[in-house]
C-alpha positions as CSV (number, residue, x, y, z in Angstrom):
1,M,17.4,-3.6,-4.4
2,H,18.4,-7.2,-4.0
3,N,19.3,-9.0,-7.2
4,S,16.2,-11.0,-8.2
5,N,17.9,-14.3,-8.2
6,M,19.0,-14.1,-4.5
7,D,17.3,-16.7,-2.4
8,L,15.0,-16.1,0.6
9,T,17.9,-16.6,3.0
10,I,19.7,-13.4,2.0
11,D,16.6,-11.4,1.3
12,A,15.0,-12.2,4.6
13,M,18.1,-11.5,6.6
14,W,18.6,-8.1,5.1
15,L,14.9,-7.1,5.4
16,F,14.9,-8.1,9.1
17,L,18.2,-6.3,9.9
18,A,17.0,-3.2,7.9
19,I,14.6,-2.3,10.7
20,F,17.5,-1.9,13.0
21,L,20.0,-0.3,10.6
22,I,17.3,2.3,9.6
23,T,16.9,3.5,13.1
24,A,20.7,3.5,13.7
25,I,21.5,5.6,10.7
26,I,18.5,7.6,9.6
27,I,17.1,8.9,12.9
28,K,18.9,12.1,13.6
29,N,17.6,12.7,17.1
30,A,18.9,9.4,18.4
31,N,19.1,10.5,22.0
32,A,17.8,7.3,23.4
33,R,21.1,5.9,24.7
34,V,19.4,5.2,28.0
35,T,17.4,2.0,28.1
36,S,14.8,3.3,30.6
37,D,13.3,6.7,31.3
38,P,12.5,7.8,34.8
39,G,9.5,9.7,33.5
40,C,7.8,6.4,32.6
41,T,5.2,5.5,35.3
42,R,4.7,1.9,34.0
43,P,7.2,-0.9,33.6
44,P,8.9,-1.2,30.1
45,P,7.9,-4.0,27.7
46,P,9.8,-7.3,27.8
47,V,13.1,-6.9,25.9
48,V,14.4,-9.3,23.3
49,N,18.2,-9.2,23.6
50,I,20.7,-9.7,20.9
51,I,21.5,-13.2,21.9
52,A,17.9,-14.3,21.5
53,L,17.8,-12.5,18.1
54,L,20.9,-14.4,16.9
55,K,19.3,-17.7,17.9
56,L,16.3,-16.7,15.6
57,L,18.4,-16.2,12.5
58,P,18.0,-19.8,11.3
59,T,14.2,-19.3,11.5
60,L,14.4,-15.9,9.8
61,C,16.5,-17.3,7.0
62,T,14.5,-20.4,6.3
63,K,10.9,-19.3,7.1
64,G,11.0,-15.5,6.7
65,P,10.1,-12.4,8.8
66,E,6.4,-13.1,9.4
67,V,7.1,-16.5,11.0
68,T,10.0,-14.9,13.0
69,M,7.9,-12.0,14.3
70,T,5.0,-14.4,15.1
71,Y,7.3,-16.4,17.3
72,L,8.4,-13.2,19.1
73,Y,4.7,-12.3,19.6
74,N,3.8,-15.7,20.9
75,T,6.8,-15.6,23.3
76,F,6.8,-12.1,24.6
77,G,3.2,-10.9,24.0
78,S,1.6,-8.0,22.1
79,V,4.2,-5.5,23.2
80,F,7.9,-6.2,23.2
81,T,11.2,-4.3,22.6
82,I,14.3,-5.1,20.7
83,R,17.6,-3.3,21.5
84,F,19.9,-2.7,18.6
85,L,23.1,-0.6,19.1
86,W,21.9,2.5,21.0
87,K,18.3,2.3,19.7
88,R,15.1,0.7,21.1
89,I,12.5,-0.6,18.8
90,S,9.1,-1.4,20.4
91,F,6.7,-3.7,18.5
92,L,2.9,-3.6,18.8
93,V,0.6,-6.4,17.8
94,G,-3.2,-6.2,18.0
95,P,-5.9,-3.4,18.0
96,E,-5.8,-3.2,21.8
97,V,-2.3,-1.6,21.8
98,S,-2.7,0.3,18.6
99,G,-4.9,3.2,19.5
100,L,-2.2,5.8,20.3
101,F,-0.1,4.6,17.3
102,F,-2.9,5.5,14.9
103,Q,-4.6,8.3,16.7
104,G,-1.9,9.9,18.7
105,S,-1.0,13.5,18.0
106,E,2.3,14.4,16.3
107,S,3.6,15.6,19.7
108,E,3.0,12.0,21.0
109,V,3.7,9.7,18.1
110,S,5.3,11.0,14.9
111,Q,6.7,9.6,11.7
112,G,10.0,11.2,12.5
113,N,12.6,10.8,9.8
114,M,11.6,7.3,8.8
115,N,10.1,8.5,5.5
116,E,13.0,10.7,4.5
117,F,13.8,8.2,1.7
118,T,10.6,9.5,-0.1
119,V,12.0,13.0,-0.4
120,P,14.2,12.4,-3.4
121,M,11.4,10.3,-4.9
122,F,8.8,13.0,-4.9
123,G,10.7,16.3,-4.4
124,Q,11.5,19.0,-1.9
125,E,8.2,20.9,-1.8
126,N,5.7,18.3,-0.5
127,G,5.3,15.2,1.6
128,Y,8.1,14.5,4.1
129,A,10.2,17.4,2.8
130,V,7.9,19.9,4.4
131,D,6.7,20.6,7.9
132,Y,3.9,18.6,9.5
133,N,1.3,21.3,9.3
134,T,1.9,21.7,5.5
135,R,1.9,18.0,5.0
136,S,-1.4,17.6,6.9
137,Q,-3.0,20.2,4.6
138,E,-1.7,18.3,1.5
139,I,-3.3,15.1,2.9
140,R,-6.6,17.1,3.1
141,F,-6.1,18.0,-0.6
142,F,-5.9,14.3,-1.4
143,I,-9.0,13.5,0.7
144,D,-11.0,16.2,-1.0
145,A,-9.9,15.0,-4.5
146,L,-10.7,11.4,-3.7
147,K,-13.9,11.7,-1.7
148,P,-17.0,9.7,-3.0
149,S,-18.6,12.7,-4.8
150,Q,-15.3,13.0,-6.8
151,L,-14.8,9.3,-7.3
152,R,-18.1,9.0,-9.1
153,S,-16.6,10.9,-12.1
154,H,-13.7,8.4,-12.3
155,V,-15.9,5.3,-13.0
156,D,-16.5,6.0,-16.7
157,P,-12.8,6.7,-17.5
158,M,-11.7,3.6,-15.5
159,L,-14.2,1.5,-17.4
160,R,-13.0,2.8,-20.8
161,E,-9.4,2.0,-19.9
162,V,-10.3,-1.5,-18.7
163,E,-12.5,-2.3,-21.7
164,D,-9.9,-1.1,-24.2
165,Y,-7.1,-2.8,-22.5
166,F,-8.6,-6.3,-22.2
167,A,-10.1,-6.0,-25.7
168,K,-6.6,-6.5,-26.9
169,W,-6.4,-10.0,-25.4
170,G,-7.1,-12.8,-27.8
171,E,-9.8,-15.4,-27.7
172,E,-7.6,-17.5,-25.4
173,G,-4.0,-17.5,-24.1
174,V,-1.7,-17.3,-21.1
175,V,-0.6,-14.1,-19.4
176,D,1.3,-12.9,-16.4
177,L,-1.5,-11.5,-14.3
178,K,0.8,-9.4,-12.2
179,D,2.3,-7.7,-15.2
180,E,-1.1,-7.2,-16.9
181,L,-2.6,-5.6,-13.8
182,N,0.5,-3.3,-13.4
183,Q,-0.1,-2.0,-16.9
184,I,-3.8,-1.4,-16.7
185,L,-3.5,0.3,-13.3
186,M,-0.8,2.6,-14.7
187,L,-3.2,3.5,-17.6
188,I,-6.0,4.2,-15.2
189,A,-3.8,6.4,-13.1
190,S,-2.6,8.2,-16.3
191,R,-6.2,9.2,-17.2
192,C,-7.8,9.7,-13.8
193,L,-5.0,11.3,-11.9
194,L,-2.9,13.0,-14.6
195,G,-5.7,13.8,-17.0
196,N,-7.3,13.2,-20.4
197,E,-4.8,15.2,-22.4
198,F,-1.9,13.2,-20.9
199,R,-3.7,9.9,-21.6
200,E,-4.6,10.8,-25.1
201,S,-1.0,11.5,-25.9
202,L,0.0,7.9,-25.2
203,H,-1.4,6.6,-28.5
204,G,-2.0,3.1,-27.2
205,N,-1.8,1.0,-24.1
206,E,1.0,-1.4,-24.6
207,V,3.9,-1.0,-22.3
208,R,6.4,-1.4,-25.2
209,E,4.7,1.4,-27.2
210,K,6.0,5.0,-27.0
211,P,5.4,7.2,-25.2
212,F,3.7,5.0,-22.6
213,G,6.8,2.9,-22.5
214,E,8.7,5.9,-21.2
215,I,6.1,6.6,-18.5
216,Y,6.1,3.0,-17.4
217,T,9.9,3.0,-17.3
218,L,10.1,6.2,-15.4
219,F,7.8,5.0,-12.7
220,S,9.9,1.8,-12.5
221,G,12.8,4.1,-11.9
222,I,10.9,5.8,-9.1
223,E,10.2,2.4,-7.6
224,E,14.0,1.8,-7.4
225,G,14.1,4.4,-4.7
226,V,12.4,1.9,-2.4
227,N,15.6,0.0,-1.6
228,L,17.6,-0.9,1.5
229,V,20.4,1.6,0.8
230,S,18.0,4.5,0.0
231,F,16.0,3.7,3.1
232,M,19.1,4.2,5.2
233,L,20.9,6.7,3.1
234,P,18.5,8.4,0.7
235,Y,21.1,10.4,-1.1
236,F,23.9,7.8,-1.3
237,P,25.1,7.7,-5.0
238,V,24.3,4.1,-5.9
239,P,23.0,3.4,-9.4
240,A,19.4,2.7,-8.2
241,N,19.3,6.2,-6.5
242,H,20.7,7.8,-9.7
243,R,18.0,6.2,-11.8
244,R,15.4,7.3,-9.2
245,D,16.6,10.9,-9.4
246,K,16.6,11.0,-13.2
247,A,13.1,9.5,-13.3
248,R,11.7,12.0,-10.9
249,I,13.2,14.9,-12.9
250,R,11.7,13.7,-16.1
251,L,8.3,12.9,-14.6
252,T,8.3,16.4,-13.0
253,E,8.9,18.0,-16.4
254,I,6.0,16.0,-17.9
255,V,3.6,17.2,-15.2
256,Y,4.9,20.8,-15.5
257,D,4.1,20.7,-19.3
258,I,0.5,19.5,-18.6
259,M,-0.1,22.2,-15.9
260,R,1.4,25.0,-18.0
261,S,-0.6,23.9,-21.0
262,R,-3.8,24.1,-19.0
263,K,-3.0,27.5,-17.7
264,T,-2.0,28.9,-21.1
265,C,-5.2,27.6,-22.8
266,G,-7.5,28.3,-19.8
267,R,-8.5,24.7,-19.8
268,V,-10.0,23.2,-16.6
269,E,-10.4,19.4,-16.3
270,E,-12.2,17.1,-13.8
271,D,-9.3,15.1,-12.5
272,V,-7.1,14.9,-9.5
273,L,-4.3,16.9,-11.0
274,Q,-6.7,19.8,-11.5
275,K,-8.0,19.5,-7.9
276,L,-4.4,19.8,-6.6
277,M,-3.7,22.7,-8.9
278,D,-6.7,24.6,-7.5
279,S,-6.1,23.7,-3.9
280,R,-5.1,26.4,-1.4
281,Y,-3.4,26.2,1.9
282,K,-5.0,27.7,5.0
283,D,-3.1,30.9,4.7
284,G,-4.4,31.4,1.2
285,R,-1.3,30.3,-0.7
286,R,-1.8,28.3,-3.9
287,T,0.0,25.1,-4.4
288,T,3.2,25.5,-6.4
289,E,4.0,23.6,-9.5
290,A,6.7,21.7,-7.8
291,A,4.4,20.7,-4.9
292,V,1.6,19.6,-7.2
293,A,4.1,17.6,-9.3
294,G,5.5,15.8,-6.3
295,M,2.0,15.1,-4.9
296,I,0.7,13.6,-8.1
297,I,3.8,11.5,-8.7
298,G,3.5,10.2,-5.1
299,L,-0.2,9.5,-5.4
300,I,0.3,7.6,-8.6
301,F,3.2,5.6,-7.2
302,A,1.3,4.7,-4.0
303,G,-2.0,4.0,-5.6
304,K,-0.6,1.9,-8.5
305,H,1.8,-0.1,-6.3
306,T,-0.8,-0.9,-3.6
307,S,-3.6,-1.6,-6.0
308,S,-1.4,-3.8,-8.2
309,N,-0.4,-6.0,-5.3
310,V,-3.9,-6.3,-3.8
311,S,-5.6,-7.0,-7.2
312,T,-3.0,-9.6,-8.0
313,W,-3.5,-11.4,-4.7
314,T,-7.2,-11.1,-5.2
315,G,-6.9,-13.0,-8.5
316,A,-4.6,-15.6,-7.1
317,C,-7.0,-16.2,-4.1
318,L,-10.1,-16.3,-6.2
319,L,-8.6,-18.7,-8.8
320,T,-7.5,-21.0,-6.0
321,H,-10.8,-21.0,-4.2
322,T,-13.5,-21.8,-6.7
323,K,-16.2,-21.5,-4.1
324,F,-15.7,-17.8,-3.8
325,L,-15.0,-17.3,-7.5
326,D,-18.4,-19.0,-8.2
327,A,-19.9,-16.6,-5.7
328,V,-18.4,-13.6,-7.4
329,V,-19.6,-14.8,-10.8
330,E,-23.1,-15.4,-9.4
331,E,-23.1,-11.9,-7.9
332,Q,-22.2,-10.5,-11.3
333,R,-25.1,-12.5,-12.9
334,E,-27.5,-11.0,-10.4
335,I,-26.2,-7.5,-11.1
336,I,-26.5,-8.1,-14.9
337,R,-30.1,-9.2,-14.4
338,K,-30.9,-6.1,-12.4
339,Y,-28.8,-3.4,-14.2
340,K,-28.0,-5.0,-17.6
341,D,-24.6,-3.8,-18.7
342,K,-24.7,-0.6,-16.8
343,I,-21.9,-0.1,-14.3
344,D,-21.7,3.1,-12.3
345,Y,-20.6,4.1,-8.8
346,N,-23.9,2.8,-7.3
347,V,-23.7,-0.5,-9.2
348,L,-20.2,-1.0,-8.0
349,S,-21.3,-0.5,-4.4
350,K,-23.7,-3.5,-4.8
351,M,-20.7,-5.8,-5.5
352,E,-20.4,-6.8,-1.8
353,T,-19.1,-10.3,-2.4
354,L,-16.4,-9.0,-4.7
355,H,-15.5,-6.3,-2.2
356,S,-15.1,-8.8,0.6
357,C,-12.9,-11.0,-1.6
358,I,-10.6,-8.1,-2.3
359,K,-10.6,-7.1,1.4
360,E,-9.8,-10.7,2.5
361,A,-6.9,-10.9,0.0
362,G,-5.6,-7.7,1.5
363,R,-5.9,-9.1,5.0
364,M,-4.0,-12.2,4.2
365,H,-1.4,-10.5,2.0
366,P,-0.9,-6.9,3.1
367,V,1.7,-4.8,1.3
368,T,3.8,-4.3,4.4
369,L,4.8,-6.3,7.5
370,G,4.5,-3.3,9.7
371,L,4.1,0.5,9.9
372,I,6.7,2.7,11.6
373,R,6.4,5.7,14.0
374,Q,8.5,7.3,16.7
375,T,7.5,8.3,20.2
376,E,8.0,12.0,21.0
377,K,7.1,11.6,24.6
378,N,6.6,8.7,27.1
379,I,3.5,6.8,26.3
380,N,1.5,4.0,27.9
381,V,-0.2,1.0,26.2
382,R,-2.5,-1.6,27.7
383,T,-2.7,-5.1,26.4
384,K,-5.9,-7.1,26.0
385,E,-4.9,-8.9,29.2
386,G,-4.9,-5.6,31.0
387,T,-1.1,-5.3,31.4
388,E,0.2,-1.8,31.1
389,Y,3.6,-0.9,29.7
390,G,5.5,2.4,29.5
391,I,7.3,3.1,26.2
392,P,9.8,5.9,26.6
393,K,10.4,8.9,24.4
394,G,12.7,8.2,21.5
395,D,11.6,4.6,20.9
396,T,10.9,3.5,17.3
397,L,7.4,2.0,17.2
398,V,6.6,-0.8,14.7
399,N,3.0,-1.8,14.4
400,L,2.9,-5.3,12.9
401,V,-0.3,-5.0,10.9
402,M,0.4,-8.3,9.1
403,L,0.3,-10.1,12.4
404,T,-2.7,-8.2,13.7
405,S,-4.7,-9.3,10.6
406,K,-4.0,-12.9,11.5
407,L,-4.8,-13.0,15.2
408,S,-7.0,-15.9,16.1
409,H,-8.9,-14.0,18.8
410,I,-10.1,-11.6,16.0
411,Y,-10.3,-13.7,12.9
412,K,-11.7,-17.3,12.9
413,D,-9.2,-19.6,11.2
414,P,-7.1,-16.6,10.1
415,E,-4.9,-18.7,7.7
416,V,-8.0,-19.6,5.7
417,Y,-9.2,-17.4,2.8
418,D,-12.8,-16.7,3.9
419,P,-14.3,-13.4,2.5
420,Y,-17.5,-14.1,4.3
421,R,-15.9,-13.1,7.6
422,F,-16.6,-9.5,6.6
423,H,-20.3,-10.1,5.8
424,P,-23.2,-9.0,8.0
425,G,-23.6,-11.3,10.9
426,R,-19.9,-11.9,11.3
427,E,-18.0,-8.7,10.5
428,E,-15.0,-10.0,12.4
429,D,-12.9,-6.8,11.8
430,K,-15.6,-4.7,13.4
431,V,-16.2,-7.1,16.3
432,G,-12.5,-7.3,16.9
433,G,-12.4,-3.6,17.6
434,K,-10.9,-0.5,15.9
435,F,-7.7,-1.1,14.0
436,S,-8.3,-4.9,13.6
437,Y,-8.0,-4.3,9.9
438,A,-5.3,-1.7,9.2
439,I,-3.7,-2.6,5.9
440,F,-4.6,0.9,4.7
441,G,-3.5,2.5,8.0
442,G,-6.0,4.0,10.4
443,G,-7.0,7.0,12.5
444,I,-5.3,10.2,11.4
445,H,-2.9,8.3,9.3
446,V,-5.5,6.3,7.2
447,C,-4.7,6.1,3.5
448,P,-6.9,8.7,1.7
449,G,-6.8,6.5,-1.5
450,E,-8.5,3.4,0.0
451,A,-11.8,4.0,-1.6
452,Y,-10.1,4.8,-4.9
453,A,-8.2,1.5,-4.7
454,F,-11.2,-0.6,-4.1
455,L,-13.1,1.2,-6.9
456,Q,-10.5,0.4,-9.6
457,I,-9.9,-3.2,-8.4
458,K,-13.7,-3.9,-8.5
459,I,-14.0,-2.5,-12.0
460,I,-11.1,-4.6,-13.2
461,W,-12.3,-7.9,-11.6
462,S,-15.9,-7.4,-12.5
463,H,-14.9,-7.0,-16.1
464,L,-12.6,-10.0,-16.0
465,V,-15.1,-12.5,-14.5
466,R,-17.8,-11.2,-16.9
467,N,-15.7,-11.6,-20.0
468,F,-13.2,-14.5,-19.4
469,E,-12.9,-17.9,-17.9
470,L,-9.7,-17.8,-15.9
471,K,-7.4,-20.5,-14.5
472,L,-4.3,-20.1,-12.4
473,T,-1.6,-22.2,-14.1
474,S,1.4,-21.4,-12.0
475,P,1.7,-22.4,-8.3
476,F,0.0,-20.0,-5.8
477,P,2.6,-17.2,-5.3
478,K,4.7,-16.7,-2.3
479,T,5.4,-13.3,-0.7
480,D,8.5,-11.6,-2.0
481,W,10.3,-10.7,1.2
482,S,13.1,-9.0,-0.7
483,K,10.8,-6.0,-1.3
484,F,10.0,-3.3,1.2
485,V,6.5,-3.1,-0.5
486,L,5.6,-6.7,-0.3
487,E,4.3,-8.3,-3.5
488,P,3.7,-11.8,-5.0
489,K,7.0,-13.3,-5.9
490,G,7.7,-14.2,-9.6
491,K,5.1,-14.5,-12.4
492,V,1.4,-15.2,-11.7
493,L,0.5,-17.1,-14.8
494,V,-3.2,-17.3,-15.8
495,N,-4.8,-19.1,-18.7
496,Y,-7.8,-17.1,-20.1
497,K,-10.6,-18.0,-22.5
498,R,-13.0,-15.3,-23.7
499,R,-16.7,-15.7,-22.8
500,R,-19.7,-13.5,-22.3
501,L,-21.4,-13.9,-18.9
502,E,-25.2,-14.1,-19.2
503,S,-27.7,-13.3,-16.5
504,N,-29.4,-16.7,-16.6
């Protein structure tokens, strides 16, 4: 990972070039030396040559990848291709050209070897270390474990974690919101995903306390596996990859201990770990300890990382736009009038304004610039103007979801934070067509933890606005382009003062 004191110039350059270097080194079936395929029945997308890219370097270095890719979209349209070495990378912008990307079969559009860097993060018996059929069944295990009927049982444990954590805040003070939300989300994951016995063993909820400090540090070690070198060369012996490997081994041991303790004592819990332990593949096989450990570590990593970023952006946006903060507070007053202090799954579903505020923060600040796939056969895409392009087998596909979420023909004033765009009567994401809002993926590749993420973020923010007056004291954060999983850059300092929100 880049040193934190490097400036945007170096970070942005490496991030932009990483797309090309990844495909040049990681993809093992790089047989696309030809630049066109006679099997394509449609003309290829416009090509951005290396000279044009070099001319864009000053823009990239000074303004970042989003501005650079927006320029290419405005110049070349919603489908364009970049040649780098012997590889072709075709970019897609907009829901009109995204259908096959999200809904195509594995024989048409696959994830190829792009996620090989996750194998040493989560182990050899799950995820991208196993065949597509097995991986698909594991995704079904996640979906079953996180469906609404199961999520209902997570509300009370989440509430207890949130109430206990913020009870330790003083009457007033200043905190780094990003760091605080990182901690509480890890605690929620510890209880709801790994289970009560693991959470009870932590003896507290401060990051610096043992043993929670160890868990927090271990997951930080796993996060170090998301770096430029690992993305290209997952097993290259750099220090970050060494720390990643040590963290995974230790976390796996911890999960093994929990599973074996349950089996020895005959104890059955109502948590995601138990659901994965009890899952069976279609051929009747039970999940192995190694597969379950890898799946639960991956789920905690993905859920905590995404939720932390979206919840932090939600806070920054709300505390900068008092109109919507006031609307969220008023919604909470109304809910208090109607349900008193009761919060359950049904009550949380009534928090529509808060839900829209979270969704809008995610639209404006998604955790990734784009999603990556690979074409396994020649495919055709049609733009909103009706132009058809043929993308040949072997191309890397990058769906620029960040740009799609800011298209002016879908979202009115897309650079403006306006949660009401998702309310009945507007619903711009639905009017814009399927895949207009794809920060959690879409189609057969939709994130199974989306509902879980919204649930815990709503619980956190409903508690915060009910119990604290909050003010953003640092400047509105910029996006940290040095990270592969995009996040707010630097500290997000918030001044808090304890209060008790009343219904009147």
